[in-house]
C-alpha positions in Angstrom: 76.8 13.3 24.1 74.0 14.5 26.0 71.5 15.0 23.3 71.7 11.3 22.7 70.3 9.8 25.4 67.4 12.3 25.4 67.1 11.3 21.8 67.1 7.6 23.1 64.2 8.4 25.4 61.6 9.9 23.3 62.3 7.3 20.4 61.6 4.6 22.9 58.6 5.7 24.5 58.1 6.5 21.2 58.1 2.6 20.4 56.5 1.8 23.1 53.9 4.1 23.0 53.0 2.5 19.9 53.3 -1.4 21.4 51.1 0.6 24.0 48.7 1.4 21.0 48.9 -1.5 18.5 48.2 -4.1 21.3 45.1 -2.2 22.8 43.6 -1.8 19.9 44.3 -5.4 19.5 42.9 -6.3 22.7 39.6 -3.6 22.1 38.8 -5.7 19.1 39.1 -8.9 20.4 37.0 -8.3 24.0 34.2 -6.5 20.9 34.3 -10.0 19.0 34.3 -12.0 22.9 31.3 -10.8 24.0 29.4 -11.5 20.8 30.5 -15.0 20.3 30.0 -14.8 24.3 26.5 -13.8 23.5 25.8 -15.9 20.3 26.1 -19.2 23.0 23.4 -18.3 25.7 20.0 -18.2 25.1 19.5 -15.5 27.8 21.1 -12.7 25.7 18.8 -10.7 23.7 20.3 -10.8 20.4 19.2 -6.3 20.1 22.0 -5.6 23.0 24.9 -7.3 21.0 25.8 -4.6 19.1 25.4 -2.0 21.7 27.2 -3.9 23.8 30.5 -4.8 21.8 30.9 -1.1 20.8 31.2 0.1 24.5 33.8 -2.7 24.8 35.6 -2.0 22.3 35.6 2.2 23.0 35.9 1.7 26.6 39.5 0.2 26.1 40.8 2.3 23.4 39.9 4.9 25.5 42.1 4.5 28.6 44.9 2.9 25.7 44.2 6.5 24.8 45.1 7.9 28.0 47.9 5.4 28.9 49.5 6.8 25.3 49.5 10.5 26.1 50.8 9.6 30.2 53.9 7.6 28.4 54.9 11.2 27.2 54.2 13.0 30.2 50.8 14.6 29.6 48.8 15.4 32.4 45.7 13.1 32.2 43.6 14.7 34.7 44.1 18.2 32.6 43.2 16.4 29.2 39.9 14.6 31.5 38.9 18.1 32.5 38.7 19.5 28.7 37.2 16.1 27.4 34.4 16.8 30.1 33.8 20.8 28.7 34.6 19.7 25.2 31.8 17.2 26.4 29.7 19.4 27.6 29.7 21.6 24.7 29.6 18.7 22.3 26.1 17.9 24.5 24.7 20.9 24.2 25.3 21.0 20.3 23.7 17.4 20.1 20.9 17.3 21.7 18.9 15.7 19.1 21.6 12.5 18.6 21.9 12.0 22.3 18.5 11.9 22.5 19.1 8.8 20.1 21.3 7.7 22.2 19.2 8.1 25.5 15.9 6.1 23.7 18.0 3.7 22.2 19.7 2.6 26.4 15.9 2.7 27.1 14.7 0.5 24.2 18.0 -2.5 25.5 16.6 -1.6 29.2 12.7 -2.0 28.5 12.6 -4.3 25.1 9.5 -3.4 23.4 11.3 -5.1 20.4 13.3 -7.5 20.2 15.8 -8.2 16.7 13.9 -10.5 15.0 10.5 -9.9 15.6 7.9 -8.2 14.0 6.9 -4.5 14.9 5.4 -1.5 13.3 6.1 1.7 15.0 2.8 3.6 14.7 2.7 6.0 11.8 6.8 5.2 11.0 6.6 1.6 9.4 6.7 -2.2 10.4 9.1 -4.8 9.3 11.4 -7.5 10.7 13.8 -5.8 13.5 17.3 -6.3 12.4 19.4 -5.0 14.8 18.7 -1.8 18.0 21.9 0.4 17.8 23.3 3.0 19.5 21.9 5.3 17.5 19.2 4.4 15.2 17.3 0.9 15.3 17.3 -1.3 12.2 14.3 -3.0 10.1 13.6 -5.0 7.0 10.2 -4.5 5.4 8.0 -7.8 3.6 8.9 -6.9 0.6 13.0 -7.4 1.6 13.7 -3.3 1.2 16.1 -2.4 5.1 14.7 1.5 6.9 16.5 3.0 9.4 14.3 5.1 12.0 16.6 7.4 14.9 15.6 5.6 18.0 13.7 8.9 19.8 11.1 8.2 17.1 10.5 4.5 18.3 10.5 5.8 22.1 8.4 8.6 21.4 5.8 6.4 18.9 3.2 4.2 20.0 5.2 0.5 19.0 2.7 -2.8 17.7 4.6 -5.9 18.4 2.8 -8.7 16.4 5.8 -11.5 17.3 6.3 -11.4 21.2 2.8 -12.9 22.5 2.6 -16.9 21.1 -0.8 -16.8 19.3 -2.8 -14.1 17.4 -6.3 -14.0 16.6 -7.8 -14.2 13.0 -11.5 -11.9 12.7 -12.5 -11.9 9.0 -15.6 -11.9 7.4 -17.4 -13.5 4.5 -20.9 -12.6 2.9 -23.7 -15.1 2.5 -27.0 -14.0 -0.2 -30.2 -13.8 1.3 -31.6 -16.3 0.4 -29.7 -19.2 1.0 -29.5 -21.5 3.8 -27.7 -19.6 6.6 -27.5 -21.9 9.5 -25.8 -24.0 7.2 -22.8 -21.5 6.4 -22.5 -21.0 9.4 -22.3 -25.3 9.9 -19.4 -25.5 7.0 -17.5 -22.7 8.2 -17.6 -24.4 11.4 -15.9 -27.4 10.3 -13.1 -25.4 7.9 -12.1 -24.0 11.4 -12.6 -26.7 13.5 -10.4 -29.6 10.8 -8.2 -26.8 10.1 -4.4 -27.8 11.5 -3.5 -24.7 12.4 -6.3 -23.5 14.0 -5.6 -24.0 17.7 -8.0 -25.8 19.0 -8.3 -23.5 22.9 -9.8 -20.7 22.6 -12.0 -23.2 20.1 -13.1 -21.0 17.3 -16.5 -19.2 16.5 -18.4 -18.6 13.6 -20.8 -15.7 13.8 -23.6 -13.7 11.9 -21.7 -10.0 12.3 -24.0 -8.0 10.0 -26.7 -7.3 7.9 -26.2 -5.3 4.7 -28.3 -4.1 1.9 -27.6 -7.5 -0.4 -25.2 -9.5 2.2 -25.1 -11.7 5.0 -21.9 -11.3 6.9 -20.6 -14.0 9.0 -17.4 -13.3 11.1 -14.9 -16.6 11.9 -13.1 -16.0 14.6 -9.9 -18.4 15.7 -6.8 -18.9 17.2 -3.8 -19.0 15.8 0.4 -19.1 16.9 1.8 -16.5 15.7 4.9 -18.7 13.6 1.7 -19.9 11.0 -0.7 -17.2 11.1 -0.2 -15.4 7.8 0.5 -19.0 6.1 -3.6 -19.6 8.2 -4.6 -16.4 7.4 -4.4 -17.2 3.5 -5.6 -20.8 3.3 -8.6 -19.5 5.5 -9.3 -16.6 3.1 -9.3 -19.4 0.2 -11.5 -21.8 1.6 -13.9 -20.6 2.9 -15.1 -19.2 0.0 -15.3 -22.2 -2.1 -16.9 -24.7 0.2 -19.6 -22.8 0.3 -19.4 -22.7 -3.6 -19.6 -26.3 -3.4 -22.5 -26.4 -1.1 -24.6 -24.7 -3.7 -24.6 -21.4 -2.2 -24.2 -18.2 -4.0 -21.5 -15.9 -3.5 -23.9 -12.9 -3.0 -23.9 -9.7 -5.5 -25.0 -6.5 -5.0 -28.7 -5.6 -5.9 -30.6 -2.8 -6.3 -35.0 -3.3 -6.4 -36.1 0.2 -9.1 -39.8 0.4 -8.4 -41.5 2.5 -11.1 -44.4 5.2 -9.7 -47.7 4.5 -10.9 -47.6 8.2 -12.9 -44.6 7.3 -14.4 -46.7 4.2 -15.6 -49.9 6.1 -16.9 -47.2 8.4 -18.7 -46.3 5.7 -20.6 
């Protein structure tokens, strides 16, 4: 008879522990979704930090749930925490590179040299639009639609060029003018092209200047400031129209020219 209450107590503890585990797991998922929804509503929250904040919230709750379940069975949680601390030290030594990625991910989220939706280049590693900065890896999408990931330590340890952070970008490209053609006319036509283009900003004012004299061509440089959102469309359009404007005015496309001079001795021999 004395064994029956003990069995009931054990069974009751198991049921309560299961309830704590199920409810705690459910609450952790609910809290994670709530964090995600609140971040989506607030324009001040960077989308880059949302996945990590969600994961930290979920697993913090789950750790406390597991400790509560163990405490329900009379396990000394203090000793468990000590064991986990020693195990964590051993795992940390074995996973130094992984911990470097975590530390680098935290630094990326704190200093935010890149954010979700920005087009960046990690020099020597790749370039693309940032999709997500995770706890260990950062996910990018290239311009051709291919996704790639980089460990956070590689990103943090290399120069990062952010093409999307500033509102405007400067466009520079050269157009060739043939020797003998009207250089002043070419400059005027190209300047009018920049002044009249709808995507070229008026301030700073666009500029056309002679940059270089080569063997068979004079290089004229076009410089304009453009909104970052319109940069590539404006670049492709200006590249196409610059040559068309010069050709329509009768200026010829420069081609390589080589002058061959025959020596006097060769003429006599001939």
